C-alpha positions as a Markdown table, in Angstrom:
| # | Residue | x | y | z |
|---|---|---|---|---|
| 1 | Met | 99.6 | 93.1 | 61.7 |
| 2 | Leu | 100.0 | 93.2 | 58.2 |
| 3 | Phe | 98.3 | 90.5 | 55.6 |
| 4 | Asn | 100.6 | 89.7 | 52.9 |
| 5 | Ala | 99.6 | 86.6 | 49.7 |
| 6 | Gly | 101.3 | 84.9 | 47.2 |
| 7 | Ile | 101.3 | 81.9 | 44.7 |
| 8 | Gly | 103.8 | 80.7 | 42.0 |
| 9 | Thr | 104.1 | 78.5 | 39.9 |
| 10 | Asp | 106.3 | 76.5 | 37.1 |
| 11 | Ile | 105.3 | 76.1 | 33.6 |
| 12 | Ser | 106.0 | 73.0 | 31.8 |
| 13 | Ile | 106.1 | 72.3 | 28.2 |
| 14 | Asn | 106.8 | 68.9 | 26.6 |
| 15 | Gly | 108.6 | 68.0 | 30.1 |
| 16 | Gln | 111.0 | 71.2 | 29.9 |
| 17 | Lys | 110.4 | 73.9 | 32.7 |
| 18 | Arg | 110.0 | 77.1 | 30.6 |
| 19 | Phe | 109.3 | 79.3 | 32.8 |
| 20 | Ser | 108.0 | 80.8 | 36.5 |
| 21 | Leu | 105.2 | 82.9 | 37.2 |
| 22 | Asn | 104.4 | 84.6 | 40.8 |
| 23 | Leu | 101.7 | 86.8 | 42.0 |
| 24 | Gly | 102.0 | 88.6 | 45.3 |
| 25 | Val | 100.0 | 90.8 | 47.1 |
| 26 | Gln | 101.7 | 93.0 | 50.4 |
| 27 | Asn | 99.6 | 94.7 | 52.7 |
| 28 | Ile | 96.0 | 93.6 | 51.7 |
| 29 | Thr | 94.1 | 95.3 | 54.1 |
| 30 | Asp | 96.0 | 98.7 | 53.3 |
| 31 | Ile | 96.8 | 99.4 | 56.6 |
| 32 | Gly | 98.4 | 102.7 | 57.4 |
| 33 | Tyr | 101.8 | 101.7 | 59.4 |
| 34 | Gln | 105.4 | 102.9 | 60.4 |
| 35 | Ser | 108.4 | 100.7 | 60.9 |
| 36 | His | 109.7 | 101.2 | 64.0 |
| 37 | Leu | 113.4 | 101.2 | 62.7 |
| 38 | Ser | 112.3 | 104.5 | 60.4 |
| 39 | Arg | 114.2 | 107.6 | 61.8 |
| 40 | Leu | 111.3 | 109.3 | 59.6 |
| 41 | Lys | 108.5 | 108.7 | 62.3 |
| 42 | Tyr | 109.5 | 111.4 | 64.0 |
| 43 | Ala | 108.9 | 114.0 | 61.3 |
| 44 | Asp | 106.3 | 116.7 | 61.9 |
| 45 | Glu | 102.9 | 116.3 | 61.4 |
| 46 | Asn | 101.2 | 115.9 | 57.8 |
| 47 | Pro | 98.7 | 118.7 | 57.3 |
| 48 | Val | 96.9 | 116.6 | 54.7 |
| 49 | Thr | 96.1 | 113.5 | 57.3 |
| 50 | Gly | 97.2 | 115.0 | 60.2 |
| 51 | Arg | 99.2 | 112.1 | 61.2 |
| 52 | Val | 102.4 | 112.4 | 62.8 |
| 53 | Gly | 105.7 | 111.3 | 60.9 |
| 54 | Val | 106.1 | 109.3 | 57.3 |
| 55 | Phe | 104.3 | 106.2 | 57.2 |
| 56 | Asn | 104.7 | 103.0 | 54.5 |
| 57 | Met | 103.7 | 102.5 | 51.6 |
| 58 | Gly | 100.3 | 101.1 | 51.4 |
| 59 | Arg | 98.6 | 98.1 | 49.4 |
| 60 | Asn | 101.5 | 96.5 | 46.9 |
| 61 | Phe | 100.4 | 94.0 | 43.9 |
| 62 | Thr | 103.7 | 92.6 | 42.4 |
| 63 | Ala | 104.1 | 89.8 | 39.2 |
| 64 | Arg | 107.0 | 88.5 | 38.3 |
| 65 | Leu | 107.9 | 86.3 | 35.1 |
| 66 | Ile | 111.0 | 84.2 | 35.5 |
| 67 | Ile | 112.7 | 83.2 | 32.0 |
| 68 | Pro | 115.8 | 80.6 | 32.0 |
| 69 | Phe | 117.8 | 80.8 | 29.3 |
| 70 | Glu | 120.0 | 78.2 | 28.9 |
| 71 | Trp | 123.6 | 78.8 | 26.8 |
| 72 | Lys | 125.4 | 75.5 | 25.5 |
| 73 | Leu | 128.8 | 76.2 | 24.2 |
């Protein structure tokens, strides 16, 4: 089981939304896992780790800043 978490907020100045900020973490416990749909799980043994197949990415941090633009014509 993988644990993911995220949080986000909108920042308003003078009653207008100026930007949104989102932070997230995927695979918090840094567990090695393989997707059951991946064809790479049947790859040869990795001599460094001793595991068979290609494992997915470990822990991942993300930050997203969304700045809206308004065009008045």
